[in-house]
N, C-alpha and C positions, 0 to 999 in steps of 0.2 A: 938619672932616672931612665929606665927602659921605656921606650914608646912603641906604639904599634908599628911604626915605620921601621924601627930597629929590629923587630922580631921577625923570624922566618915564619912563613904561612903555617898556621896550626901549632906554633910553638907555645908552651905555657907562659903565661904572663900573670903574675900575682895569683896563681892558683886557678886561673881561667884559661880557656883556649880562645884565640882571637881569629878574626876573619883575615883572609888574604888581603893584601893591599888593594885598594880600589883600582880598577882598570878604567881609564878615561874613555868616555864615549863621545868625544868631541866630533867624531864623524860616525855616520850610520852604517859602516861596512859590516859590523858583526851581525846586527839585526837583519840587514838585507841578505847576507849570506844564508842565515838560518831560514828566513822566510822563503828565499829563492829555492833552497834545497827542498823544503817541505812542499812547496807549491809545485815544483818540477816533478817531484815524486807522484803527487796527486794527479797532475796532468797526464803523465806517462801511464799511470795506472788506468785512468779513464779511457785514454786512447787505446791502450792494449785491449781492454774489455770491449770497447766499441768495435774495433777491427775484428775481434773474435766473434762478435755477434753478427757482423755484416759479411763475414767471409773474406775479410781483407780489403773491403771497399770503404774508402773514407766517405762518410755521410754525416750530415748535420742533424741535430735533434728536432728542428722544425723546418718547414718547407720555405719559410720566408727568406732564409739566407740565399736561396737560389734566385730569388727575385733580384737581389743586389748583383749577383754574378751575371744574370741575364742582362741587366741594365748596363753593366760594364762592357759586355759584348757589343751592345748596340751603340754605346758611346764611341767605342773603337771604330764602328762603322758609320758614325756621323749622326746618330739619332739619340736624343735623350728620351728614351722610352723603351717599351718591351718589344714593339713591332716596328720594323724598319719604316721610316717615313711617317710615323704616327707618334708625335711627342706625348709624353705623359709624365707628370710629376709624381713618380711612384715611390721614391725613396724617402724615408724619414730622416736621412742624413744627407747633407749637402755635399760632403766630401768623401764619404765611405765608398760609393761606387767607383770613384776615380782612383782610390787606393787599390781597388781590385783590378785595375787595368794591368797590374803586374801579373804576368802569366796568362793574360787573356788569349784565347784561341790556341792554348797549348794543353797537353795532357795534364799538367800539374796546376792548372788554374783552380781546380777544386781545392787545393791546399792553401790558396792565398788567404781566404778568410781565417783559417786556423792560424796562419803565420801572423797576420795583422792582430788578431786577438791575443796571441801569446805576447807580442810586443806591448800591447796595451796593458796586459796583466803585469808585465815586468815593470812598466812605468808606474803602475799603481803601487807595487811593492816598494819601489824607490821612494815614492811620495810618502808612504806610511813610515818608512825608515827615517826620512827627513823630519817628519812631524815628531817622531819619538826623540830624535837627536836634539831638535830645537827645544823640546820639552824637558830634556835632561832627566829622563825617567829612570835610567839604569846606571848602576855604579860599577858593575863588574860583569864578567862573562856569564856567570850563572844566572844573574838577574835577566840578562839579555836573552838567554835561552828560554827561561820561564815565560818572559813576555812574548817571545816569538811563538811559543806553543799556544799561548792564549789567543794571540791575534790570528794564528792559523785556524784555530777552532772556529772563531768568528767568521773568517773567510769561507771556510768549508760549509758552515751552517747557513750562510747567506747567499749561497749559489755562485760565489765568485769563480769557482772552477767550472761549474756547469755552464755558465754564461759563455765561456770560451768556445764551447762546442755548439752553441746556438748559431755561431757563424755570422752574426750581425755586428753592429757597431757598439754594442753595449759595454764591452771591455774598454774601449776607448772613452766612452762616456764616463765610466767609473774613474778612469785615469785622470781625465780632465778635472772632475770634481775634487779628487784627492790632491792633485797638484795645486789647485787653487787654495785648498785648505792649508797645505804645507807652506805655500807662499805667504799666506796671511800670517800664519804662526811665525814664520821666519822673519817677516817684516816687523812684527811686534817684538821679537827677541833681539833682532840685530839692528833695528831702527833704519833699515834700508830695504829697498824693494828688489828682489831677485828678478833678473830679466825674464826668467822662465815663467814667472807669475803673470807678467804682461802678455806673454805668448799664449798661456793657457786661457786667460780671460778672452782673448780674441778668437781662439780656436773652438772653445767649448760649444758655442751656439751652432757652429758648422758641423760638429759631430752629431749632435741631436738638438732639436730646438728647445728641449727642456733645459739645456745648458744656459739659455738666456737668463734665467733666474739667478743662477750661481754667479754668472759674469756681472750682472747688475749689482748684486750684493757685494761682490769683491771690489767693484769700482767705487761703490759707496764707502766701503771700509777704507780704501786708500784715500779718498777725499777727506774723511773725518780725521784721518791720521796725518793729514797735511801733505800727502804725496800727490799733488794735483797734476803734475806733468805725467807721471806714470799712469794715473787714473784716466787722464785724457787720452793717452796713447792706447791703452787697452780698450777703452770705449770706442775710439775712432777706428781702430783696426777691426774690432768685432762688428761694428755697425757697417763698415765697408764690405766685409765679407758677406754678411747677410744681405746687404744692399745689392751687391753684384749678383748673388744667387737670385734674389727677387726680380731684378731687372732681366736676367736671362729667362726666367719663367714667363715674365710678361711679354718678352720678345717672341716667345713661342705660343703666346695666347693661352698660357696655362695658369692655374691658380698658384699664388705664392705659397700657401700652406700645402704641404704634401697630401696627396689623396689618402694615404694611410692614416694620417692624423685626422683629416676631415671626416672620414667615415667612422672613426672610432671614438672621437671626442666631440660631444655636443658643444662643449665650451669653446673649443678651437673653431668650430663651425660658426658659432654665434659671434665670436671675436672677429673672424675673417670678414663677415658681412656688416660689422659695426653696429649691431643691434644691441643696445644696452639692456633692454628688458629681457631679451633672449639670453644674454650673458648671465643676468641675475637669476633667471629661471633655471638655467643650466647648472649654475653653481649650487643653488638650493637643492636641485635634484641630486647632484653629486654628493652633497653632504649627507643626504638621506641614504644613498646607496653605500656609503662607507661602512655602515653598520654590518654589512654582509661581507666585508673584506677582512680576512683574518689578520693581515699584517698592519691594518690601520691603527689598532690600539698600540702596537709596538712603536710605530712612528710617533704617536701621541705621547707615549711614555718617554721616548728619547728626546722629543721636543721639550717636555716638562723638565727632564733632567738637565738639559742644556741651559734652559732659562734659569732654573734654580741655581745651578753651578755658577752661571754668570753673575747673578745677584750676590751670591756668597763672595765671589772673587772681588767684585766692586766694593762691597762693604768692608771686607777684611783688609784689602790692600789699599782702600781709598783711592782707587785708580779706575776711571771709566774705561780705560783700554781693555780691562778684563771682560768687557761685554762684547768685544768685537767678534771673537771666535764663536761664542754661544749664539750670537745673532745670525752669523753666517750659517752655522749648522742648522739652527732652528728654521731659518728662512728657506734653505734648500729643501728640508723635509716638509715644511708647511706648504711650499709651492707645489710639491709633488702630491701631497694630500688633496689639494684643491683641483689641480689640473692634470696630474700625471696618470699613467696607466698602471694597471695591476693585472696579476695572474698571467695567463697564456705562457706557461712554462716559467713563471716567476723570474722574468727578465727585466721588467720595466723599472722596478723600485730598488734594485740592488745598489745603485749609485747613491741614492738617498739614505738607505740604511747604513751603508759603510761611511758616508759622510758623518752621520750621527755617531756611530760607534767610535771612529777614529777621532772625531772632534771631542768626544768625552774623555779620551786619553789625555788630551791637553787641558781641557777644562778642569778635570779632577786630577791634575798631575801631582799635587801634593799627596793625595791619597795613594796614587799608584806608586810613588816613591816609597811611601811607608809600607804598603802592602808587599811590594817586590822585595824590599829589605827583609821583611818578616818571613816571606815565603822561601827566600834563599838561605835563611839562617835560623831555622826553628829553635835551635838550642844555644845559639850564640848571640850575644848582644854587644853591639859596638859601644853602646853607652854604659854597659855594665850596670843596667838598672834592674836586672832581675826579671824583666817582663817579656823576655824574648818568646817563650813558648805561648803565653796567652796572646801575644800579638800575632803569632803564627796562626793560632786557632781562629782568631777574629778575622784575619785576612783571608784565610782559607774559606771560612764560612761566607764572607761577603763576595769574594771572587767566584767561588763555586756556585753561589746563588745566581750571579750574573750569567755565568756560562750556561747553567741549566735553563735559565729563562730564555736565553737566545736559542738554545736547542729546541726547547718546548714550543715557544711561540713562533718559531720560524721553521716548523717541521716541513711545511710545503716546499720551502727553498732547499732544504737538505734533500728532500725526496726528489726534487728536480735534478739535482746532481747525481743522485743514486741511480735514477732510471734513464740517464742520458744514453747509455749504450742501447737500451731497449727502444728508446725513442728514435734513435738513428736507424735502427733496424726497421721500425715502422715506416719511416720516410722512404727508405730504400725499397721496401716491399710495396708501398702504395704509389707515391708520387714518382719514385724512380722507375717503377714498371710502367706507369702511364707514359712517362717520357720515352721509354724504349718502344712502346707500342706506336707512338706517333712518329718518331724519327726512323725506326727500323722496319715497321710493318705497314702502317696506314699511309704515312707520307702525304698528309693533306692538312688544311686548316681545321682546328678544333675549337670548341668552347669548353671552359672549365670554370669552377668556382673557387679553386685553390691554386692560385698562380704561383709559380716558382720553378720547380724542377722541370715541368713540362715546357717552359719557355726557354730554359737554359740549353744551349747547344742545339737549338731547334730552328731550322730555317723557315718553318711554316708559320702562318698566322695563328695567333692564339687570342681568342676573345675571352676576356675576364669578366664573368657575369657578376662578380662582386664589385669590380670597378677599379681595383688597384692599378691595373695596367691599361685601362681604357678611359680616357677623359670623357668620351661621349656617354659611357655608361654612368659615370659620376654625375654628369649634368642631368641625365634623365632621372636618376635617383633623387637628386636634390630638388627636382621639380615634382617629386612624389608621383611619377607616372610610369614607374618601372613595373610593368605587368606582362601578362602573356603576350599581348599584342606587340609591346615594345621589344620584347625578347625575340619574337618571330621576325620583326623588321630588321633587327641587328643581324640575326642569323642569315637572312636572305641577302642583305647588302654585302656581307663578307663571304658569301658563298660557303657557309659552314655546313657540312653534312653529318657531323658527329659531335655530341656533347658528352663530357665525362664529369659527372657531378654527384653530390650527395643527394639522398632521397628528399631532403627537406628544402632543396633549392627550387625556386619557381621555374617552371618549364614553359616552352613555347608550344604553339599549336601543332598538332599532328605528330608529336614526338613518339617514337616507338622504342621501348626498352629492348636491347639486343644482348646485353651481358651485364654481369656484376663481378667486380674484382674484390677479393676478400684477403685480409691480412693473414699472415702465417702465424702471428703471435698476438697476444692481447694488446688492445689499443692503449697507447700512452700519449702520444703527442698529436696525431691527426684529429680533425674535428669529428670524424666518423670512421668506423672500421670497414665500411663497404662503399665502393664507388660504383655508380651505375652508368652504363654506357647507353646512350640514346641516339638512334638514327633520326635525323631531322628530315623534313620533306625534300631537302636538297641532296641528301646522301644516297649513294648507290648501295643498295642492299647486297649485291654480289660482292662489291669491293670490300665493304665492311665485314661481311661474313668470312671472306677469304683471309683478310688481315687478322681477324680475331682467332681463327682456327690456327694459323701459323704462330700467332702470339701465345696462345694457350700451350702449345707444344714446347715453347721455349721458356716458360716461366720457371723460376727457381723453386726448389723444394718448399712445400708448405703454402706458397701463394696459390690461391685458387681462383679460377675464372669460370663462372657458371654462365652457360648459354642456353636460352630457352629451346 
């Protein structure tokens, strides 16, 4: 009797055509190659458009990335802060500024964040391919290609590519969450713990402190699976890393929680000071605020799908281990809903969204095998059951609905990727020109409310009126006494004669507006389109006017400086 294995691909068999013999996917190379090629093409396209928009200058889509670069410069000079000799816990990541020491004080230092983020994205793609391989989702090359395309659409719509050009640690955060997910899946499928899972558990909290939730969930998963030694190793290494960072901050008399988190998260602030009633109040307020967050319902749906899939898996397979991945994915997303950040160029929640999406590939792996089989062979049936085309239509409808839902409900994330070149142009035209003014023309201490580019490659003192780069400003704000008098006192003590701020920022006594800087293109990523220059009582009117006149003559096309 002739069998499928005996026939040539596409040869007739009993009046029917048959599929090619299945290609083993015991390793994830095929999927990784396809995802890598698609992602590389997208990254190069965005980079080309960005450089075209900025006239060939590499810039990032938000100003915060330059805070990390400025911090790495000061670390190289012996200060953990923005200004020499003035420590400040300014970074949301314990290790990212140290990674940026690569290339510090060289012309190509500006490219280091891009390089680190590309590496982080590559690790994420590897982790996704490992999860797919462990899940045995595909049986041949065509199915692999189809799945690669679907995953790439999700990546593109969830701002995976755009995050690379933000220039902060978010690509590494995504990588850590997905590596932990892949490690848990691998542990379940192979009944052994990959060494890289333990490493990811330890490193995730140091990349961003939101990683603590994922690491704790992974440690719990290993404990219930009986891998106590590996769980203890991951927990001990992770706690040691966080402990060393906390001890270093305490030695510098700095708060353990980074200022960027304290100022933006009431929950983190309440937790830092150990006030349980404040924590409850902050969480309650947060739950009410989520109604205005467009992506919150998406996370809730993903959590519900993960929990439902876990229940189905436990009941159908009569195996409690089927609940491990759903609980990890739901836990990561739930923790972000309760305490994580949202918006501000759609960067904070990408790791949680991708953990949910990739987790669902494993949780509903039986469906994906069925769907990919139908999608790859709409007119052919391995089982010769005559239902190939109806299966194709059903799969196409379900998968198409999922794709369209991701595109529709995450429109802001896709838009963030789409406008990345325009955002980088904004940053170069606003914060980049402010930096040029200080370092090339004014050459003296300044005050700002948007710390980043102005502090990078700048030897002069920069007072951050928001507080990210100034511990003394944070203490005043937490004491709720940051007013006109407090600002004037700070300006006087630091000898600052000029402030460059948005119009809605609180000003000091006796400030005089001397200029306004306007973007050359519509505002995308800065908090405002106009920066106002104010002379303080300490400033020399002649020096400032002369510097502004020379600066105005050197501005790029389209950027406008108005002087009264």
